[in-house]
DSSP file (Angstrom, degrees, kcal/mol; ACC not computed):
  #  RESIDUE AA STRUCTURE BP1 BP2  ACC     N-H-->O    O-->H-N    N-H-->O    O-->H-N    TCO  KAPPA ALPHA  PHI   PSI    X-CA   Y-CA   Z-CA
    1    1 A M              0   0    0      0, 0.0    69,-2.8     0, 0.0     2,-0.3   0.000 360.0 360.0 360.0 145.3   16.6   -3.9    8.0
    2    2 A I  E     -A   21   0A   0     19,-3.0    19,-2.2    67,-0.2     2,-0.5  -0.865 360.0-120.6-121.2 160.4   13.3   -3.0    6.5
    3    3 A T  E     -Ab  20  72A   0     68,-2.6    70,-2.9    -2,-0.3     2,-0.5  -0.873  21.7-161.1-100.3 133.0   11.6    0.4    6.0
    4    4 A V  E     -Ab  19  73A   0     15,-3.2    15,-1.9    -2,-0.5     2,-0.5  -0.970   5.3-161.2-115.2 125.9    8.2    0.9    7.6
    5    5 A K  E     -Ab  18  74A   0     68,-2.7    70,-2.4    -2,-0.5     2,-0.4  -0.915   2.2-160.6-111.3 131.4    6.1    3.8    6.3
    6    6 A Y  E     + b   0  75A   0     11,-2.8     2,-0.3    -2,-0.5    70,-0.1  -0.886  11.9 177.2-111.0 139.4    3.2    5.3    8.3
    7    7 A R    >>  +     0   0    0     68,-0.6     3,-1.0    -2,-0.4     4,-0.6  -0.898  45.9   0.2-134.1 165.2    0.4    7.3    6.9
    8    8 A G  H >> S-     0   0    0     -2,-0.3     4,-1.2     1,-0.2     3,-0.7  -0.229 126.1  -9.9  62.0-142.7   -2.8    8.9    8.2
    9    9 A V  H 3> S+     0   0    0      1,-0.2     4,-2.5     2,-0.2    -1,-0.2   0.823 132.7  62.6 -60.6 -33.5   -3.6    8.7   11.9
   10   10 A L  H <> S+     0   0    0     -3,-1.0     4,-2.2     1,-0.2     6,-0.3   0.880 100.0  53.2 -63.4 -36.6   -0.8    6.2   12.4
   11   11 A A  H <X>S+     0   0    0     -3,-0.7     4,-1.8    -4,-0.6     5,-0.7   0.886 110.2  48.6 -63.2 -37.6    1.8    8.8   11.3
   12   12 A E  H  <5S+     0   0    0     -4,-1.2    -2,-0.2     2,-0.2    -1,-0.2   0.901 111.8  48.6 -68.1 -40.8    0.3   11.1   13.9
   13   13 A L  H  <5S+     0   0    0     -4,-2.5    -2,-0.2     1,-0.2    -1,-0.2   0.842 119.7  37.2 -69.7 -33.4    0.4    8.5   16.7
   14   14 A T  H  <5S-     0   0    0     -4,-2.2    -1,-0.2     2,-0.2    -2,-0.2   0.721  98.3-134.7 -88.7 -22.7    4.0    7.5   15.9
   15   15 A G  T  <5S+     0   0    0     -4,-1.8     2,-0.3     1,-0.3    -3,-0.2   0.665  73.7  94.7  75.2  16.0    5.2   11.0   15.1
   16   16 A K      < -     0   0    0     -5,-0.7    -1,-0.3    -6,-0.3    -2,-0.2  -0.968  61.3-157.0-139.1 152.2    7.0    9.6   12.1
   17   17 A L  S    S-     0   0    0      1,-0.4   -11,-2.8    -2,-0.3     2,-0.3   0.725  85.0 -12.0 -93.6 -30.4    6.4    9.1    8.4
   18   18 A Q  E     +A    5   0A   0    -13,-0.3    -1,-0.4    -7,-0.1     2,-0.3  -0.987  59.3 174.9-162.9 161.5    8.9    6.3    8.2
   19   19 A E  E     -A    4   0A   0    -15,-1.9   -15,-3.2    -2,-0.3     2,-0.5  -0.969  30.1-112.7-160.0 166.3   11.7    4.4   10.0
   20   20 A Q  E     +A    3   0A   0     -2,-0.3     2,-0.3   -17,-0.2   -17,-0.2  -0.923  39.9 162.9-110.6 134.2   14.0    1.4    9.6
   21   21 A I  E     -A    2   0A   0    -19,-2.2   -19,-3.0    -2,-0.5     2,-0.5  -0.902  40.7-107.9-139.7 167.3   13.7   -1.5   11.9
   22   22 A D        +     0   0    0     -2,-0.3     2,-0.3   -21,-0.2    -2,-0.0  -0.901  50.2 150.7 -96.9 125.6   14.7   -5.2   12.1
   23   23 A A        -     0   0    0     -2,-0.5     3,-0.1     1,-0.1    -2,-0.1  -0.949  36.1-162.1-156.9 134.7   11.7   -7.5   11.6
   24   24 A A  S    S+     0   0    0     -2,-0.3    43,-2.5     1,-0.1     2,-0.3   0.710  80.8  14.5 -90.0 -22.9   11.4  -11.0   10.2
   25   25 A T  B  > S-E   66   0B   0     41,-0.3     4,-1.3     1,-0.1     3,-0.2  -0.915  79.9-104.9-143.3 168.2    7.6  -10.9    9.6
   26   26 A V  H  > S+     0   0    0     39,-2.0     4,-2.2    -2,-0.3    38,-0.2   0.864 121.1  60.3 -63.0 -35.0    4.8   -8.4    9.3
   27   27 A N  H  > S+     0   0    0     36,-2.2     4,-2.5     1,-0.2    -1,-0.2   0.878 100.4  54.3 -60.2 -37.6    3.7   -9.6   12.8
   28   28 A D  H  > S+     0   0    0     35,-0.2     4,-2.2     2,-0.2    -1,-0.2   0.874 106.6  51.9 -62.9 -36.5    7.1   -8.5   14.1
   29   29 A V  H  X S+     0   0    0     -4,-1.3     4,-2.4     2,-0.2    -2,-0.2   0.924 109.2  49.8 -63.8 -44.0    6.4   -5.1   12.7
   30   30 A M  H  X S+     0   0    0     -4,-2.2     4,-2.2     1,-0.2    -2,-0.2   0.915 110.5  49.4 -61.3 -43.8    3.0   -5.1   14.5
   31   31 A K  H  X S+     0   0    0     -4,-2.5     4,-2.7     1,-0.2     5,-0.2   0.894 109.6  52.8 -62.0 -39.7    4.6   -6.1   17.8
   32   32 A Y  H  X S+     0   0    0     -4,-2.2     4,-3.0     2,-0.2     5,-0.4   0.923 108.2  50.1 -61.0 -45.7    7.2   -3.3   17.3
   33   33 A V  H  X>S+     0   0    0     -4,-2.4     4,-2.2     1,-0.2     5,-1.0   0.929 113.5  45.7 -59.7 -45.6    4.5   -0.7   16.8
   34   34 A K  H  <5S+     0   0    0     -4,-2.2    -2,-0.2     3,-0.2    -1,-0.2   0.925 118.7  40.9 -64.7 -45.3    2.6   -1.8   19.9
   35   35 A K  H  <5S+     0   0    0     -4,-2.7    -2,-0.2    -5,-0.2    -1,-0.2   0.892 121.8  39.6 -71.3 -40.9    5.8   -2.0   22.1
   36   36 A T  H  <5S+     0   0    0     -4,-3.0    -2,-0.2    -5,-0.2    -3,-0.2   0.838 132.3  13.6 -81.7 -34.4    7.4    1.2   20.8
   37   37 A Y  T  <5S-     0   0    0     -4,-2.2     2,-0.3    -5,-0.4    -3,-0.2   0.800 107.2 -72.4-109.9 -78.0    4.4    3.5   20.5
   38   38 A S     >< -     0   0    0     -5,-1.0     4,-2.0     1,-0.1    -1,-0.2  -0.986  32.5 -96.4-174.7 167.5    1.2    2.4   22.1
   39   39 A A  H  > S+     0   0    0     -2,-0.3     4,-2.7     1,-0.2     5,-0.2   0.843 123.1  57.3 -64.5 -32.8   -1.8    0.1   22.1
   40   40 A A  H  > S+     0   0    0      2,-0.2     4,-2.3     1,-0.2    -1,-0.2   0.902 106.3  47.8 -65.2 -40.6   -3.7    2.9   20.3
   41   41 A A  H  > S+     0   0    0      2,-0.2     4,-2.6     1,-0.2    -2,-0.2   0.908 112.6  49.5 -65.2 -41.5   -1.1    2.9   17.5
   42   42 A Y  H  X S+     0   0    0     -4,-2.0     4,-1.9     2,-0.2    -2,-0.2   0.921 110.5  50.1 -62.0 -45.3   -1.3   -0.9   17.3
   43   43 A K  H  X S+     0   0    0     -4,-2.7     4,-0.7     1,-0.2    -2,-0.2   0.907 112.9  46.5 -61.6 -42.8   -5.1   -0.8   17.2
   44   44 A E  H >X S+     0   0    0     -4,-2.3     3,-1.0     1,-0.2     4,-0.8   0.908 108.5  55.8 -65.4 -42.2   -5.0    1.8   14.4
   45   45 A A  H >< S+     0   0    0     -4,-2.6     3,-0.8     1,-0.3    -1,-0.2   0.869 102.0  57.3 -58.7 -37.6   -2.3   -0.2   12.5
   46   46 A K  H 3< S+     0   0    0     -4,-1.9    -1,-0.3     1,-0.2    -2,-0.2   0.753 103.9  53.9 -66.2 -23.7   -4.6   -3.2   12.4
   47   47 A K  H << S+     0   0    0     -3,-1.0    -1,-0.2    -4,-0.7    -2,-0.2   0.678  96.4  85.9 -82.4 -18.7   -7.3   -1.1   10.7
   48   48 A L  S << S-     0   0    0     -3,-0.8     2,-0.5    -4,-0.8    -3,-0.0  -0.352  89.0-100.4 -86.9 161.7   -5.1    0.0    7.8
   49   49 A L  E     -C   76   0A   0     27,-2.7    27,-3.2    -2,-0.1     2,-0.6  -0.707  40.4-154.3 -75.6 122.9   -4.2   -1.6    4.5
   50   50 A I  E     -C   75   0A   0     -2,-0.5     7,-2.3    25,-0.2     2,-0.4  -0.903  15.7-179.4-106.8 124.1   -0.8   -3.2    5.1
   51   51 A V  E     -CD  74  56A   0     23,-2.5    23,-2.8    -2,-0.6     2,-0.5  -0.927  19.1-154.2-123.4 148.0    1.4   -3.6    2.0
   52   52 A I  E >  S-CD  73  55A   0      3,-3.0     3,-1.8    -2,-0.4    21,-0.2  -0.978  85.8 -18.0-121.5 117.9    4.8   -5.1    1.5
   53   53 A N  T 3  S-     0   0    0     19,-3.0    -1,-0.1    -2,-0.5    20,-0.1   0.852 131.6 -50.5  52.6  37.9    6.7   -3.8   -1.5
   54   54 A G  T 3  S+     0   0    0     18,-0.3     2,-0.4     1,-0.2    -1,-0.3   0.322 117.3 107.2  89.3  -7.7    3.3   -2.6   -2.9
   55   55 A D  E <  S-D   52   0A   0     -3,-1.8    -3,-3.0     1,-0.0    -1,-0.2  -0.880  74.9-111.5-107.4 135.9    1.4   -5.8   -2.5
   56   56 A S  E >   -D   51   0A   0     -2,-0.4     3,-1.7    -5,-0.3    -5,-0.2  -0.327  20.0-130.0 -58.9 140.8   -1.3   -6.3    0.1
   57   57 A I  G > >S+     0   0    0     -7,-2.3     5,-2.4     1,-0.3     3,-1.4   0.722 106.3  72.5 -65.7 -18.4   -0.2   -8.8    2.8
   58   58 A L  G 3 5S+     0   0    0     -8,-0.3    -1,-0.3     1,-0.3    -2,-0.1   0.705  90.2  58.6 -68.5 -18.4   -3.6  -10.5    2.2
   59   59 A L  G < 5S+     0   0    0     -3,-1.7    -1,-0.3     3,-0.1    -2,-0.2   0.511 118.3  29.8 -84.1  -5.8   -2.1  -11.7   -1.1
   60   60 A H  T < 5S-     0   0    0     -3,-1.4     3,-0.1    -4,-0.2    -3,-0.1   0.262 128.3 -46.5-118.5-118.7    0.6  -13.5    0.8
   61   61 A K  T > 5 -     0   0    0      1,-0.4     3,-1.9     5,-0.1    -3,-0.2  -0.025  69.3-130.6-115.7  29.1    0.5  -14.9    4.3
   62   62 A G  G > <S-     0   0    0     -5,-2.4     3,-1.9     1,-0.3    -1,-0.4  -0.315  82.3  -7.7  59.0-136.2   -1.2  -12.1    6.2
   63   63 A F  G 3  S+     0   0    0      1,-0.3   -36,-2.2   -37,-0.1    -1,-0.3   0.683 134.8  63.8 -66.9 -16.4    0.6  -11.1    9.4
   64   64 A K  G <  S+     0   0    0     -3,-1.9    -1,-0.3   -38,-0.2    -2,-0.2   0.430  72.2 128.9 -85.5   1.1    2.8  -14.2    8.9
   65   65 A T    <   -     0   0    0     -3,-1.9   -39,-2.0   -40,-0.1   -38,-0.2  -0.379  59.7-127.3 -58.9 124.2    4.2  -12.7    5.7
   66   66 A P  B     -E   25   0B   0      0, 0.0     2,-0.3     0, 0.0   -41,-0.3  -0.373  18.5-147.6 -72.9 153.7    8.0  -12.8    5.9
   67   67 A T        -     0   0    0    -43,-2.5     2,-0.3    -2,-0.1   -65,-0.0  -0.875   8.0-159.1-117.7 155.2   10.2   -9.7    5.3
   68   68 A S    >   -     0   0    0     -2,-0.3     3,-2.5   -67,-0.0   -44,-0.0  -0.902  39.7 -74.1-128.8 158.3   13.6   -9.5    3.8
   69   69 A D  T 3  S+     0   0    0     -2,-0.3   -67,-0.2     1,-0.3     3,-0.1  -0.245 120.7  23.7 -50.3 133.4   16.4   -6.9    4.0
   70   70 A G  T 3  S+     0   0    0    -69,-2.8    -1,-0.3     1,-0.3   -68,-0.2   0.281  90.5 134.2  92.4 -10.4   15.4   -3.9    1.9
   71   71 A D    <   -     0   0    0     -3,-2.5   -68,-2.6   -70,-0.2     2,-0.5  -0.288  46.9-140.8 -68.6 157.7   11.6   -4.6    1.9
   72   72 A T  E     -b    3   0A   0    -70,-0.2   -19,-3.0    -3,-0.1     2,-0.5  -0.989  10.9-166.3-122.2 123.4    9.2   -1.7    2.6
   73   73 A V  E     -bC   4  52A   0    -70,-2.9   -68,-2.7    -2,-0.5     2,-0.4  -0.943  14.3-170.0-106.8 123.1    6.1   -2.3    4.8
   74   74 A S  E     -bC   5  51A   0    -23,-2.8   -23,-2.5    -2,-0.5     2,-0.6  -0.920  19.5-149.8-119.3 141.6    3.5    0.5    4.4
   75   75 A F  E     -bC   6  50A   0    -70,-2.4   -68,-0.6    -2,-0.4   -25,-0.2  -0.945  27.0-175.0-106.6 114.5    0.4    1.2    6.5
   76   76 A L  E     - C   0  49A   0    -27,-3.2   -27,-2.7    -2,-0.6     2,-0.1  -0.890  27.8-111.4-117.6 140.4   -2.1    2.9    4.2
   77   77 A P        -     0   0    0      0, 0.0     2,-0.5     0, 0.0   -29,-0.1  -0.394  35.8-117.7 -63.0 143.6   -5.5    4.4    5.0
   78   78 A V        -     0   0    0    -31,-0.1     2,-0.4    -2,-0.1   -30,-0.0  -0.742  33.9-165.1 -85.0 126.7   -8.4    2.5    3.4
   79   79 A C        -     0   0    0     -2,-0.5     2,-0.3    -3,-0.0    -3,-0.0  -0.890   5.3-167.7-115.1 144.1  -10.3    4.6    0.9
   80   80 A G        +     0   0    0     -2,-0.4     2,-0.3     2,-0.0    -2,-0.0  -0.872  14.2 154.1-125.1 160.7  -13.7    3.9   -0.5
   81   81 A G              0   0    0     -2,-0.3    -2,-0.0     1,-0.1     0, 0.0  -0.962 360.0 360.0-166.8-178.4  -15.5    5.5   -3.3
   82   82 A G              0   0    0     -2,-0.3    -1,-0.1     0, 0.0    -2,-0.0   0.374 360.0 360.0 179.7 360.0  -18.1    4.8   -5.8
């Protein structure tokens, strides 16, 4: 099992801040969001910064990044500044 944490609009769309699910990859997490919640939640999830154990999935294999028991996948709002 992995922990999935939702923030921002995605937390509102799912009605949850976090939950535990079975998923072998980040793509499996994305499929879970779409199937369990809605296409709108999936669309929002794709816009967010996705991190696994604090590291962006872009530093790994993107949506193909594998997950292991105990991992945490978080969806974080993208913030800008300057």
